[in-house]
MARZAVEX-361532 format. One line per 10 residues: number of its first residue (from 1); their letters; for each residue z, y, x of N, C-alpha, C. Coordinates in pm, whole numbers, plus 50000, padded with zeros to 5 digits. Each point is the difference from the previous one (the first is absolute). Layout:
# residues N
NUM = A = Z,Y,X,Z,Y,X,Z,Y,X  ...
***
This chain:
# residues 277
1 = MAETGPAAYD = 49949,49741,48256,49885,49910,50006,50019,49886,49901  49893,49960,49934,50011,49908,49888,50013,49855,50043  49936,49961,50107,49997,49859,50038,50080,49978,50128  50071,49889,50006,50066,49961,50123,49976,49851,50021  49998,49959,50125,49979,49859,50025,49999,49973,50149  49998,49872,50037,50003,49964,50141,49860,49989,50061  49994,50020,50130,49880,49971,50077,50045,49918,50120  49945,49882,50015,50044,49909,50105,49889,49976,50102  50036,50012,50128,49911,49968,50110,50081,49989,50127  49950,49921,50095,50069,49978,50127,50145,49955,49980
11 = DLTFDVRVAG = 50023,49916,49899,50133,49944,49971,50100,50107,49958  49955,50118,49962,50087,50106,49951,49957,50037,49858  50097,50039,49918,49970,50042,49864,50048,50142,49980  49907,50088,49966,50029,50142,49984,50005,50037,49853  50098,50081,49964,50004,50059,49866,49905,50119,49998  49914,50006,49900,49896,50102,49996,49996,50062,49860  49995,50132,49994,49981,50072,49874,49853,50039,49991  49940,49973,49885,49858,50026,49980,49981,50071,49867  49912,50098,49998,49972,50072,49875,49861,50062,50007  49948,50032,49884,49870,50066,49993,49887,49904,49968
21 = PRDGAPVVLL = 49884,50053,49966,49885,49918,49962,49952,49913,50115  49962,49878,49968,49958,49905,50105,49876,50047,50074  49919,50084,49934,49880,50049,50067,50022,50139,50060  50124,50046,50003,50029,50131,50058,49994,49997,50152  49977,50116,50060,50001,50010,50146,50136,49956,50053  50006,49903,50093,50129,49945,50042,50072,50090,50100  50129,50020,49972,50089,50075,50088,50121,49913,50030  50028,49978,50127,50117,49923,50041,50106,50095,50053  50122,49990,49947,50109,50091,50031,50108,49927,50079  50033,50049,50119,50099,49938,50087,50125,50088,50008
31 = HGFPQTSRSW = 50113,49945,49959,50126,50076,49999,50064,50006,50139  50104,50080,50010,50072,50014,50126,50142,49948,49992  50079,50036,50101,50142,49961,50010,50086,50109,49937  50103,49960,49928,50042,49867,49957,49970,49983,49851  49874,49999,49965,49959,50000,49861,49928,49872,49962  49936,50000,49886,49915,49890,49955,49876,50061,49936  49916,49917,49944,49880,50051,49934,50033,50089,49881  50124,49995,49952,50038,50088,49890,49982,50148,50037  50007,50032,50127,49988,50140,50042,49867,50061,49961  49900,49915,49972,49867,50049,49966,49979,50020,49850
41 = TPVARLLVGR = 50101,49968,49918,49981,50004,49855,49945,50134,49950  50056,50115,50040,49945,50127,49949,49855,50024,50041  49966,49965,50125,49862,50016,50047,49908,49903,49929  50045,49876,49985,49917,49897,49938,49963,50036,49856  50095,50054,49926,49970,50039,49862,49886,50101,49995  50002,50095,50091,49895,50100,50003,49866,49939,50041  50003,49911,50098,49875,49938,50046,49939,49912,49892  50084,49923,49933,49950,49913,49893,49937,50085,49890  50061,50114,49971,49943,50090,49900,49865,50054,50038  49968,49994,50130,49870,50047,50048,49903,49885,50027
51 = GFRVIAPDQR = 50039,49879,49959,49909,49887,50007,50008,49917,50125  50098,50023,50087,50014,49920,50122,50067,49866,49970  49972,49902,50082,50071,49872,50001,50104,50008,50112  50127,49991,49966,50108,50024,50095,50072,49870,50032  50018,49974,50130,50068,49880,50048,50108,50043,50098  50125,49964,49971,50112,50045,50084,50092,49883,50030  49998,49947,50122,50087,49887,50034,50138,50046,50047  50099,49914,49978,50124,50009,50076,49971,49931,50133  50008,50072,50108,49948,49951,50127,50093,49896,50065  49958,49953,50118,50074,49897,50073,50146,50042,50018
61 = GYSPGARPTG = 50090,49911,49965,50142,50028,50009,50058,50057,49873  49916,50067,49922,50042,50058,49873,49980,49903,49884  49897,49918,50007,49982,49892,49903,50089,49882,50040  50084,49950,49910,50088,49887,50037,49924,49879,50052  49878,49978,49951,49922,49886,50045,49921,50025,50127  50015,50119,50057,49930,50035,50125,50099,50065,50095  50107,49926,50029,50111,50054,50079,50035,49906,50114  49909,49982,50095,50030,49909,50112,50116,50053,50085  50071,49909,50062,50114,50035,50083,49953,50023,50144  50044,50110,50061,49966,50028,50139,49915,50124,50016
71 = VEHYGISALA = 50041,50084,50093,49929,50126,50025,49854,49976,50034  49973,49889,50068,49864,49973,50048,49899,49989,49887  50045,49985,49877,49908,49986,49887,49962,50135,49937  50046,50111,50058,49982,50129,49935,49923,50102,50086  49921,49950,50091,49915,50089,50078,49889,50060,49915  49944,50110,50047,49902,50075,49920,49875,49917,49970  49959,49912,50092,49880,49920,49974,50023,49903,49885  50123,49946,49989,50032,49910,49888,50004,50078,49870  50056,50120,50002,50009,50082,49880,49860,50038,49951  49913,50036,50093,49862,50032,49962,49927,49875,49952
81 = GDVLGLLDEF = 50029,49887,50062,49940,49875,49956,50036,49964,49858  50122,50037,49959,50039,49977,49861,49910,50076,49904  49962,50121,50037,49914,50080,49913,49861,49938,49993  49950,49954,50114,49870,49932,49998,50005,49876,49912  50111,49926,50008,50015,49884,49915,50003,50037,49853  50063,50112,49968,50004,50048,49863,49860,50033,49950  49922,50069,50083,49863,50034,49961,49919,49874,49973  50014,49902,50089,49927,49875,49981,50046,49928,49873  50130,49999,49974,50054,49933,49883,49945,50061,49871  49980,50132,50002,49948,50068,49881,49848,50011,50002
91 = GLDRVHLVGH = 49936,49944,50101,49854,50003,50007,49943,50138,50021  50067,50081,50079,49959,50138,50023,49942,50016,50140  49874,50037,50007,49938,50022,50130,50049,50128,50065  50009,50109,49919,50040,50130,50053,50086,50071,49895  50098,50076,50049,50089,50072,49910,50032,50137,50058  50049,50087,49913,50064,50123,50045,50144,49963,50029  50041,50010,50125,50134,49961,50042,50089,50123,50010  50118,49990,49937,50095,50111,49996,50134,49949,50049  50065,50074,50089,50130,49958,50048,50094,50116,50017  50128,49975,49973,50105,50100,50020,50102,49946,50099
101 = DWGASVAWYL = 50048,50086,50091,50105,49962,50094,49950,49880,50082  50076,49890,50006,49954,49883,50074,49869,49947,49943  49981,50015,49870,49873,49960,49942,49884,50078,50059  50025,50128,50034,49897,50080,50067,49972,49946,50139  50104,49958,50072,49980,49944,50134,49910,49877,49993  50028,49912,49904,49916,49881,49984,49858,50040,49963  49987,50100,49914,49867,50044,49956,49921,50059,50117  50063,50082,50083,49932,50054,50118,49951,49888,50091  50087,49903,50025,49965,49888,50089,49883,49921,49943  50007,49971,49871,49892,49923,49938,49869,50078,50001
111 = AAHHPERLTA = 50008,50130,49970,49878,50081,50001,49938,50006,50138  50084,50005,50103,49949,50008,50137,49934,49870,50045  50055,49887,49956,49953,49870,50049,49906,49928,49904  50001,50038,49872,49912,49934,49902,49937,50103,49907  49926,50094,50054,49942,50105,49915,49903,49945,49897  49944,49882,50026,49903,49942,49907,50062,49961,49867  50133,49995,49992,50067,49962,49876,50044,50121,49918  49974,50122,50049,50047,50120,49932,49884,50089,49957  50011,50055,49881,49911,50108,49960,50059,50135,50040  50134,50008,50002,50069,50123,50037,50145,49967,50030
121 = LTAISVPHLA = 50066,50095,50067,50141,49987,50034,50073,50125,49955  50115,49981,49934,50091,50110,49974,50136,49962,50057  50043,50074,50101,50128,49975,50066,50097,50111,49962  50121,49961,49967,50100,50095,49951,50122,49998,50090  50039,50116,50045,50118,50025,50083,49976,49966,50148  49974,49875,50033,49985,49960,50140,49857,50026,50046  49981,50076,50109,49865,50025,50052,49947,49881,50078  49878,50012,50048,49943,49895,50085,50102,49961,50106  50007,49870,50029,50107,49950,50086,49995,50059,50140  49882,50033,50050,49991,50064,50131,50056,50142,49996
131 = AYGWAVREDD = 49974,50070,49890,50055,50135,49984,50151,49997,49988  50051,49903,49925,50145,49988,49984,50066,49964,50133  49942,49904,50070,50056,49961,50129,50003,50115,50099  49892,50078,50003,49997,50118,50087,50111,50097,49962  50019,50024,49871,50101,50096,49955,50141,49953,50038  50027,49871,49987,50133,49949,50037,50025,50019,50149  49897,49985,50081,50016,50016,50145,50006,50146,50043  49920,50086,49938,49979,50135,50053,50064,50113,49919  50037,49975,49877,50050,50106,49915,50150,49980,49973  50081,50095,50040,50145,49986,49984,50040,49985,49854
141 = DQRERASYIR = 49934,50074,49913,50032,49994,49859,49975,49860,49945  49884,49941,50029,49971,49866,49949,50090,49896,50063  50034,50017,50127,50090,49906,50065,50135,49996,49929  50049,50117,49961,50127,50007,49928,49987,49938,49861  49890,50028,49932,49979,49944,49866,49993,49848,50003  49952,49943,50110,49982,49855,50011,50122,49930,50059  50107,50071,50022,50117,49940,50066,50061,49887,49918  49981,50002,49869,50055,49894,49915,49942,49864,50033  49878,49998,50056,49935,49872,50028,50080,49918,50098  50065,50063,50097,50082,49927,50096,50111,49923,49929
151 = VYREEGRAED = 50058,50060,49898,50105,49932,49923,49940,49885,49919  49887,50023,49937,49938,49896,49918,49962,49877,50082  49976,50017,50127,49960,49888,50085,50120,49916,50046  50121,50044,49972,50121,49927,50038,50034,49897,49894  49978,49874,50030,50021,49893,49903,50146,49991,49960  50023,49995,49875,50136,49990,49947,50062,50136,49975  49999,50086,50099,50062,50131,49983,49930,50081,49892  49866,49999,50000,49926,50079,49902,50026,49950,49859  50002,49867,49982,50026,49945,49869,50139,50043,49950  50098,49987,50087,50137,50036,49961,50008,50148,49965
161 = LLLADGARRL = 49935,50082,50078,50006,50144,49979,49938,50039,49866  49884,49943,49969,49927,50041,49880,50060,49943,49871  50065,49885,50009,50053,49936,49879,50149,50026,49978  50066,50063,50095,50144,50026,49986,50027,50098,49887  50120,49992,49944,50045,50095,49895,49902,50004,49883  49962,49881,49951,49908,49998,49888,49862,50052,50032  49956,49977,50125,49869,50047,50047,49988,50152,49993  50110,50068,50030,50002,50146,49990,49892,50065,50086  49987,49956,50124,49900,50063,50088,49858,49966,49957  49981,49879,49952,49867,49961,49951,49962,50087,49881
171 = RAMFAPGVDR = 50092,50020,49909,49973,50084,49884,49972,50144,50041  50074,50049,50097,49985,50139,50042,49863,50029,50058  49933,49898,50053,49868,50020,50057,49901,50055,49899  50018,49966,49873,49901,50033,49899,50020,50137,49936  50110,50065,50031,50025,50132,49941,49911,50104,50066  49945,50095,49925,50012,50017,49855,49876,49955,49923  49905,49935,50067,49868,49983,49938,49981,49880,49911  50098,49906,49994,49980,49875,49927,50104,49988,49889  49957,49960,49880,50095,49994,49889,50095,49882,50015  50111,50008,49927,50110,49904,50019,49959,49858,49966
181 = DAVDHYVAAM = 49923,49980,49894,49959,49865,49962,49920,49934,50113  49911,50076,50060,49922,49947,50111,50089,49968,50120  50094,50090,50030,50092,49975,50110,50080,49873,49976  50049,49982,49878,50073,49878,49966,49914,49876,50025  49873,50009,49964,49908,49887,50022,49985,49971,50149  49980,50103,50082,49982,49979,50144,50126,49944,50064  50116,50053,49961,50125,49951,50057,50023,49854,49962  49970,49965,49876,50014,49861,49958,49905,49910,50080  49879,50045,50019,49903,49920,50077,50045,49981,50143  50051,50105,50063,50043,49993,50139,50134,49927,50016
191 = SAPGALTAAL = 50074,49983,49892,50128,49931,50005,49986,49849,49983  49882,49953,49965,49978,49856,49987,50014,49933,50137  50044,49874,50003,50020,49932,50129,49877,50006,50091  50017,50053,50118,49893,50004,50099,49899,50111,49984  50005,50073,49888,49895,50099,49972,50005,50118,50096  50117,50058,50019,50008,50118,50086,49968,49964,50144  50047,49885,50046,49966,49957,50136,49849,49985,50016  49935,49940,49901,49855,49985,50008,49930,50135,50004  50046,50095,49917,49939,50133,49999,50022,50071,50133  50119,49988,50055,50030,50064,50129,49926,49932,50115
201 = NWYRAMTRDL = 49961,49876,49981,49925,49931,50105,49866,50066,50027  49948,50078,49906,49878,50077,50027,50026,50095,50116  50116,50064,50001,50035,50090,50110,50027,49923,50128  50065,49886,49988,50040,49923,50118,49881,49934,50069  49892,49981,49926,49880,49940,50058,49906,50104,50060  50034,50129,49986,49914,50107,50054,49985,49989,50151  49881,50027,50049,49976,50011,50144,49922,50128,50028  49997,50040,50124,49927,50122,50037,49850,49981,49991  49957,49876,49977,49856,49975,49984,49943,50075,49880  50086,50035,49903,49952,50072,49884,49934,50131,50039
211 = ESTPPVRVPT = 50045,50059,50111,49944,50127,50045,49854,49986,50043  49958,49879,50029,49861,49978,50043,49908,49964,49883  50048,50015,49877,49916,49975,49883,49874,50085,50009  49883,49941,49985,49875,50076,50013,49985,50105,49891  49910,50096,50021,49969,50097,49894,49944,49930,49876  50020,50063,49887,49952,49947,49872,49862,50057,49971  49911,49915,49950,49863,50042,49974,49960,49977,49854  50095,50023,49912,49972,49996,49856,50046,50134,49942  49940,50043,49887,50045,50126,49937,50151,49995,49975  50069,50104,50045,50146,49996,50003,50062,50127,49943
221 = TYIWSTGDTA = 50105,49980,49920,50085,50109,49955,50140,49974,50052  50060,50102,50060,50138,49990,50046,50084,50102,49926  50107,49954,49937,50088,50085,49920,50136,50009,50069  50043,50123,50026,50129,50024,50065,50074,50108,49924  50132,49992,50000,50081,50097,49927,50095,50074,50094  50014,50129,49978,50083,50082,50090,50148,49968,49988  50041,49936,49890,50140,49965,49984,50034,49861,50049  49909,49937,50073,50023,49864,50051,50096,50007,50118  50115,49934,49989,50097,50003,50109,49967,49901,50111  49909,49906,49974,49968,49898,50100,49876,50034,50082
231 = IGRAGAERCR = 49908,50076,49943,49871,50027,50066,49982,50150,50015  49991,50046,50124,49984,50142,50027,49854,50043,50007  49981,50127,50024,49868,50061,49993,49910,49961,50118  50058,49978,50118,49917,49979,50120,49906,49881,49984  50054,49885,49965,49916,49881,49982,49907,50012,49882  50049,50065,49893,49917,50019,49882,49875,50079,50033  50015,50108,50075,49885,50085,50032,49907,49934,50101  50053,49912,50083,49915,49934,50100,49925,49880,49942  50036,49958,49882,49940,49882,49939,49847,50009,49999  49947,50119,49976,49855,50019,49990,49926,49949,50122
241 = EFVDADYEFV = 50063,50004,50117,49933,49959,50124,49967,49852,50002  50061,49923,49910,49984,49855,50002,49924,49948,49878  49923,50088,49939,49913,49960,49889,49858,50046,50031  49912,49905,50023,49859,50031,50029,49918,49978,49873  50035,50073,49895,49933,49990,49871,50041,50121,49918  49946,50011,49879,50040,50108,49912,50152,49997,49982  50064,50117,50011,50147,50005,50004,50051,50114,49914  50103,49971,49921,50068,50102,49923,50150,49994,50031  50057,50115,50031,50143,50012,50028,50064,50077,49886  50087,49934,49925,50066,50060,49885,50146,50028,50036
251 = VLPDVSHWIP = 50042,50123,49991,50138,50039,50028,50068,50037,49869  50111,49936,49970,50075,50025,49878,50128,50077,50036  50008,50127,49965,50118,50080,50036,50124,49953,49924  50110,49991,50074,50132,49977,49941,50012,49869,49923  49919,49901,50033,50012,49866,49943,50070,49912,50103  50084,49909,49954,50074,49914,50092,49911,49888,50054  50060,49909,50074,49929,49885,50055,49943,49910,49892  50061,50002,49881,49964,49904,49895,49886,50056,49915  49889,50023,50063,49887,50069,49938,49944,49927,49877  49978,49868,50004,49940,49935,49882,50082,50018,49873
261 = EEAPTEVANA = 50131,50010,50012,50084,50016,49882,50025,50146,49966  50001,50085,50101,50029,50140,49974,49875,50081,49967  49885,49959,50052,49876,50075,49979,49885,49904,49964  50016,49919,49894,49897,49900,49969,49866,50060,49962  50000,50115,49934,49873,50060,49960,49918,50039,50121  50064,50059,50100,49929,50040,50121,49945,49877,50073  50077,49891,50001,49953,49878,50064,49881,49942,49924  50012,49990,49869,49891,49945,49919,49873,50085,50013  50018,50131,50004,49883,50088,50016,49931,49977,50134  50080,49983,50106,49943,49976,50132,49924,49868,50003
271 = IGRRRNG = 50056,49898,49939,49931,49871,49992,49872,50013,49919  50008,50072,49890,49883,50018,49915,49884,50068,50070  50032,50093,50091,49894,50067,50073,49925,49907,50094  50058,49882,50027,49935,49901,50085,49940,49885,49919  49978,50022,49872,49954,49890,49913,49877,49930,50057  49909,50074,50056,49878,49941,50056,50004,49990,50152  50123,50001,50055,50013,49991,50145,49975,50133,50067
***
């Protein structure tokens, strides 16, 4: 992305990557854990080439100027509020919202509670929060895949585990779908003082209320990959039940969890099909 700069609101300052024509259809890209807006670079290049205006923030805890101390500052309503603040800062009434991993969780929540701000939704990897919550409770496979979350919620232990031995475990998370330069960038970002704790606070602030997220009523595309070690098929297939609008389910065979970097063309194509909502 060609432009970078800060966006300040609610006493927080977010680092934001922006590219594309100012009059292009706006697309906001929300990254996941433990990445930054850099994860969208391959997708953004394709979208800009198709005339979109792309805006990708480093979200709460990931931007050094938006890293409040305390788990209580990382609940889903605050994370979604950051996106609304971003839209207002850029003067955008409605956007195509795209999220991957935790960014998808925020996107689902925002789409469910503020559909008037979206022309369309593209969620990647994580299904609708009610579908995911059901799968964790009822599906043995998804329960096993989600077992890492219990560790991430342990303050101190998770940080030590992920950063030990030169961040060996953190680096291993990205194999094989992410190139080494990008991994180095993410590890450096997460190694900054307080950064990993802030990112893990997203997990620590989770409550079961997420399962009661209402159905989404905006045109929606959900992208899931069969090689995703974190998200199984049960919740992915049930996602459709929680979208009361035009819905497309895209399955990418043998792609890892890191879909935006491993399959950017497929992601850009899916977004492009929603150009007019």
